[in-house]
C-alpha positions, 0 to 999 in steps of 0.5 A: 856142259852149260853156257849162258849165251847173250840174246841176239833178238832183233838180228835177222838170220840167213838160214843158208849159213851157219849163224856164227864163226867162232874163234875159239880155244880151250885152256885147263880150268884152274885157280887162274881162270880169271886171268885167263879170261882177262887175257882173252878179253884183252887179246880180242879187244886189241884187234877188234876193239870193244876193249873196255866192254870185253874187260867188263864182261870178262870181270863179270863171269861167275863160275859155279860147280854144278852137281855133287861132290862125286860126279861133276855134271858141268860148270855153269858160267853166268856173265853180264849180258852182252848187249846188241849196242856192244856187239857191232865191231868196226872192222874197216868199212864193215860192221861185224856182229859178235859176242864172247862166250865161255863154257866149262868142260867137266874132266874126263879122267882118261882124257883131259882135266876140267877145261875152260872154253873161250870163244869170240863168236862172229856173225857168219852173215857179216863174214861171208864174201858176197860173191861166194858164201862159202868164203870169208871176205878177203879183207877180213882174213888178216883181221881174224888171223891177227885175233887168232894169233893174239889169242895164242900168244896171250894164252901161252901158245894155246891152240886157237881155231876158227870154226862154224856151228857145224864144226865148233869144238871138233878141233878141240876134241881131237886135241884131247883125244875125244875125236880122231886126229883128223878132226883137228882140221875141221876148221877154216883157220888153225893156229897150233901150239909148238907141241900140236905142230909136231903131232898134227900134220896138215892135210893138203887143203891147208896152207901154212904161213907164219906170223912172226914165230907163229905158225898159221894154217888156213884152209886154201879155199878161204885164200881163193886157192 
């Protein structure tokens, strides 16, 4: 599994926090992947802005198979550099630094087909509540939720999660049976597909709500509960 990540040099780090939070999902990798990338960019841009830049980035992604014909070693997704100037998303009075990331997952015949992982990575330090670094700023909760819901709708009701660099990928692994079902909830926010709503029962530390016909589950800690 390979990915080309844009440079983040020049951005200071806060070591007590995960570097990025990820609004992430995974879709089956097939001939429609360019349309999926375009839908991802449009959904994120409709909420966070930089719609033109995100569309340009999505159109620059190149997909190449890595490895021999018999054994798929991975997918390489190369894209136009996401520059620092493009990375500051204005959310109300705040600037939140972020970058889009794509990854390819080789197929596991017993578990899942080839997958395309799509993530909007947001700098954790910008998201953190100054009064409690374990929580996201309350003013950002509805914006992150709206972004996740837009992705869910734009990509045929796919499961969407908000994770960090510790839990990144774990809910998707649970979705495809790579990890136990409980890992589906290793996230701060989940927007399940209709099928997953029946399959994965939320634990007590999550609160459910709805945005239209879409079910949304936040970890209660993030809601101050």
